[in-house]
N, C-alpha and C positions, 0 to 999 in steps of 0.2 A: 145296423147294431143288434144284436140280440137280446132281445126283450121276453123271453122266456123264464118261467120261475124258477127259481136259485133250485127249490127242491127238486126238480123233474131233472136237472143237468148232474153232470159227474162231478166231484170235488176237483176244483181247478187244482193244476200243478205247477204253474207258474212256466214262464219261458227261459230260455238261455240268458238273457240278460239280468230277469231277475234273483237267477239261481246265483249268479255270478256278481252281482252288486257290488261286492266290497273289494273284490278283483278290479271292477272299473273305478271306483272311488282311487284304489290304489295307483290305477293308472293316470288319473287326474292329479293327482300330488307327484307322481315321479315326473309326468311331464312338466308341471309349473317349476320343479328343481333344474331338469335339463334346459328349460326354457331361459331360467334364471343364469344360468353359468353359460350357456351357449351363446346367448344374445350379447353378452357383455365381453365373451371370448372374440366373438365377429368383429364388435366393433372395435376393440383392441388392436386385431391384427390389422383391419382396415387403415385403420390411424398410423401404422407403422411402430408401435410403442409395445415394449417387451409385456409378458405375463407375468407382471410380479407379484410377490407375496400381498401388498396391497390391494389390487384387484382380486387376487384370490380370496382373502378375508372379507371384501367387500360383498363377492358372490355369496359365499358360505353365511355370511351375519343375515344377509336379504333374503335367501332362500328359507334360513331358519327362521327369520321373522314373519317371513309370508306364509309358512306352513303354518303357525300359531295364530295369527291374525284371520286365516283365511276359514280355520279351525272355529275359531270364535264367531265369525261372520256366518257361519253356515254354507260356506263355499262347497264344502265336501258331503253334505248333506243331500238327500233327493231334491232336485226342482223341477220335477214332473207338476204341474199345473200352475207354475209360476211364470211371469212374463219374462223375455228375454232382455228387456230393457234393465228391468229390476237388477237382474243377474249380471248384465256387462257393466251397470251403474256399482254392483258391488265389489267387483273385481278392480275397477278403477280405484274405489274409495280404499280399499284395502292395500293397492300397490301405494298411493298416496301416502300412508301410514308409514309404510316401509322406507321410502323414500325419505318421507320426512324424519323419520328415526336416524337414518345412516346418513345425513346431512347433520344433525345432532352432534353424532359420534365425530365427525369429520372437523368441525367447527372447534369443539370442545377440546380435541387433543392435536389440533391444529396440525392437521394432516392433507391439507387444500395441494400442496404441490406435491403429492403423491399420485396425483388423480389428473387425467386430462379432462380438463372441463367438455368439450366436445362430445368426447366418449360417454361421459356419466350423462349428459343433457340426450343424446341419442338412445342410448341404453334407457332411462327412465320414461320418456317418450314411447319406445317401441314395445316394452313390456305391457304395458295393458292392454295396447293394441295386438299384440300375437296371441296373449291368452284369450282374449275377447273373439278372436278371429278362430282360435281353435275349440273353444266352447260353442261356437255358434255352429260349426261343423260337426262336432260332436251332436248337438242338437238335431242337424238336419239328419243324419244318420238314424237316431233313435226314433225319428218322426217316422221314418221310412219304414223300418222296423215293426213299429206299431201299427201301421196303416196296413201290414201285412200280417198282423194279427200276432205278431211277436212282442212278447214283454208286456202284454196288457194285464189288467187287473178287474176282476168281478168286484162290483161295489153293488150295496143296497142301502137304499135312503129311508131313513123312518121321518117320517111326515110330507104327506103331499099335499101341503100348502107352503106360503112362504116361511121360510127361504127355502126350503126343499124344492121347490118349483125352478127357484132362480139357479141352485147349486145344479142341477138337472140340465138347464140350458146350457149354462157354463160348459158342463161337460159334453152335452152333444154338438155344439159349438167350437169345441176345441179337440177334435179326434186325434189329434198328435199327441195328446195326452196319455193314451192307450188305456184309458179307463171303459167298461164296459157295464151299462147299469143293468142289475138284474128286474129292478122294479121297485115300486114305494111299497112302504109298510106302515100302515096308519090304523088305529081305532077309530077315529073320528068322520073317515071317508069310506065308502061303500066297496067292497071286493070287485073289482072289472072296470070300475071306474076310469077314465083318462085324464089326468091332471093337465097333461099339455095338449088337447087337444085343440087341433086348429094351427100348432105350432109348426107344422112340415110334418112330412112324410114320415120320417125316422121319429120323430118327439114324439107322435101321435099316436104311436104303437105302444108305448109306456104305459102301465096301468099299475093299479095298486094290487098287487096279490096276494096280499095277506096284512093281517093285523100283527101287532108286536109279539103275540105270544107265537105264533108262526114264526117270525124272524129270531127268534130266540131258539127255536127247534133247530132251523136252518143253520144259525151260526154253530150251534152245539156241533152239527153233521160236519162243519169245516167248508159250507158251501160259498162262501165270500171270503175276498182278501182284506177289503175294508167296508165299516160301516160308518155311515155318516148320519148323526142324530142332528135333525135339522127341526125341532120343536122348537115353539116358545117357551121360553123362560119361565112362564108362568106357571106353567106345566113341571117343574122342579122335581115334584115327589117321583113323576112319571120317569123324567130323566134320571134321577137319582136311582130308581130301583132296576131301572134298563142298564144303567152303566154297572151297577153289581151283577147282574144276570151275567151280562158279557164277558166279565171276568173270567169264567170259566169257558171259555172259547179261545180259540187262537187265533182269534182276526184282529185287525187293527182297527180301534176305535176312535171316530175324530167328532167333536161336537160342532156343530155351524149355528155359534149364537149370535145376537141380533148384538148392532154395534156398540150400543151404550155397553151390555155386560161384557162384551168383548175388551173394552179398555181397562174392566175391574179384574179380569181373570189373570192369575200370576202362572200362565201356564205356556208350553212351548207351543209355537202357532205358525201356522203357514196359511197360504193362500191356493186356492183353486181357482183359476181363472178370476181372479181377482176379489174370491169372496173368501173373508177369513175363517180358519177354522182351527180347531184346538184339539191337539191329539193326548187323547185320554191315556189309551193302552197302546204302545208302538214298541216296536222292537229297539232294544239299548244299542244292537250292534250295526247300526243302519249306516256305519261309515269307514273308515280306514282302521277303526278298532279291529273289527272283521276281518282283515287281514291279518292284522298284527297277532291277533289271538289265533288263527291257521297255521300261521308259520311256527308259531310258540307249539301247535299241537302236533305239526308235522314233524320240526327237529327234535323234539323232547320224545316222542313217542319212538320214533327211529331209532335214538340213542338208547333208549329202554330197552325196545326190544332185542337190539343187539346184546345187550346185557345179560338179560333173563333168558334167553334161549335155552341154555342150558338146562337151568331149573323147571322151564316149563318143558322140555321133553321128561325129566325126572319124573313131575308131577302126572302128566300125561299117561306113562307108564304105570304110575303106582295108582291111579283111578280104573285104566284097563283092565288090570290083573287083580285087583283086589274085589270088585265087584261087578255084574252084569250091568251091560247099559253103554251109551254114546260116552265117550272123552269128554266134548264139549256140550253143553248144553245151552241154546239157542233160545232165549224167551222173548215173547213179544212184548215191547214196551214203547212209551211214548217218546219220539223225538223233536226234535226243533217245528215249531208250527202246529205240533200236535199229531205230526205223522208218524204211523206205525213204524217201528224199525226192530231189528232182532240185535239182540246186545246176548256177545257170548260170555261163557264162564265156564270152568271147570265144573264137570257132574259132582256135587257133594251129595245127591241125595239118591235114593233106591228107585224114585219116581219123576217125573219132568212133568210137573204141573205148567200146562200152558195155555188152559183153556178160560172161559168166562167168571169161572170161581178158582182163585190162587189163595192156598193158604199159607199164609207165613210160616216160617220156621219159629219153634217155639223152642224153650232150654228144656233139654231131654227128648227134643223132637225123634221117635223111632225112625222115622227116614233117612235120616242123616247117616252116613256112613262112617267107618273109622276113619279112613283118610281126609273124606269131606268134612269131620269136624274139625280138622286138623287146619287145613287149607280155609277153611270158613273162619274158624278164631284169627287166622293169621292174615286173612284177605288174600291168600295166594289165588284162591278161587275166582277172584275179579282179572288175575294177568293177561288171558286173550282180550278183554277189553281194548288193550293198548291196539290191538289191530283194528276195531272199530272206530278208534280215534284214527288212525291212518288211513282208512278208508273214506272217514269225511262223516260221520254218521254220530259221532259221540266228541267229547272234547274231554284232556284231562283233567280239567277242573270245570265243576259244574254243579248245577242240581241233580242230585243221584234221578234215574230214570225208575219209574215203579212201574210194574207190571200193569197191563191194561186195564184188567180187572179193579186193580188197586184204585187206578185212577178214576174209573168210571164210580166207585163208590165215594170217592173222596171230594170230586169235583164239586158235588151238591152240596156237602157237608163244611167246606173251608172257602170262605170268600177270598177269591185271588188265586186259588189252587192253580188253573190253567195257564197263568200267567208264568210259572216256572217254564214253560215250553216255548216262549219267544227267544230263549238260547238255547243250545247244544246241552245234551246231558251230559255229566262229567262221569269220570272213575271216582275221584273224591270229590268235596265240595266243604262250603264255609259249615253247614249243616253238622257235617260229618267231623270235622273236628271241632268242631263245639260242643260233643258228646249226643247230637240225637241221629243216634246209626243204631241200626239193628231193629228188633221187633219194635212195632209203634202198636201197642196192644190198646191203648186209649188214645181219644179224638185228639186230646191235648196234646200229645207226643209229637202226633202229626201235624197239628199247627203250628209248634214250635219248629218243625222241621223246613215246614214252608216258610215261615216268616224269617229263618236264615237264607233259603234259598231266594226270596225277593229282596232282602238286604243286600245279599253278593249282589244279583242283577244291577240294583241302582247304585253300588258303590264299586261295579268291576274296575281294576286297571292291572295291568301287568304285575306290578309289585305284589298287588293282592295274590294274584295267583301264584306268585314265588313263595309268599307268605304260607299260603295253604299247602303247596306240596310240599314245603318243609317242615309244616307240624305234621303233615301225615307221615312223614318219613319217622318221627320220634315217636307220634300218637296215637297214629291214625292207623296202624295195621293190626296191632294187638288191641282188641276192646273186648270187654266183659260183656258186652251187650249182642256181640255179634254170634248168634248160636249156630 
């Protein structure tokens, strides 16, 4: 295990599995649907019965109901750190609810004669066994990936006493979870001490690498994937201040509370080796929703790019022949997880500010060209960003990406500012259609924009995206605040 302090290592980039987690979730869901239909069709064929509409309806209703209940029971969330027994038990209980609901429909509508008893019993018993076997196989494959160093997550533990020590032991004893501990951070314990001395060769290497202030700096630098706050609840002031400070990082933050506090907390929780943790800041798209949104982006951006190809060529020519400079301006901005991306725009100014200091455009700005004034006013300068969407660095709908210089300015002034980066930035967003667009010459304007962005993340749905796109078409392109 690598016990080297995070501040002396490179920013973790994540493995293939982590980067494609949403696609793996989609695979889980697709497999469940195929098993539901496939097993029933198999048993019907073995019994020599016809594949009737009744059987098809049973498969259809069961697959839909299982999908809904499985989502509700968290089967499509990450099970990293949780026991196999708990996962299998959840699969079984979910399927039992599906079968119970199906039997209720059959008896209510007097459909008993439409189904063969032996077929339905065999199907009802085989489904949880088959799904569980599939999930066990998937776990074994993922375990081998993680043992090979793929799909690992770099974690930091705040608190070098109980329950932080217990958490560290659980992680060390469960190498299959793919978690790599960077070290402990604690104000109460001297730097360089070894809280797990005597607990084995690997455990003894772990040490207190710094205090909480150092943790904040390293979190801002993106040196961790997950941070576990394992401080006693009597230090609530320290925990509160730390949680607020970590809102301006792109790390997933979790609290490891004591048992009595855990029972009172109304928050999403999970387990790490049997120890309960509560997610304070976590990505909202850690499920099939991310795959749905990606499909939405690819389809819409492909269609839109076909429709706007000619207008883009005309705009490109106008930019090229009316002022010196490149046609496309690529500005450094923050994307998902706070990673730097290049956002494409048609150049609308005589300068291409892209450094540590970026001056926002103001009304009557002398840097704006004549063509630039028009395409900025009508948002036509944003059209090349559909290429960013197709590339995967942006989404059609999401928080608007700000210049890197502006991010560094506002992350210390607005609580929760960096939480905007738990999702991909968008071409349009909830803030833009609510009027918070253009120059943010006051802190209050930026606070309102961030407030809308966080509201969008909390309430996201496909229908909300459609609503935002529709509003953008009617009121989002031309805006008097877009200078």
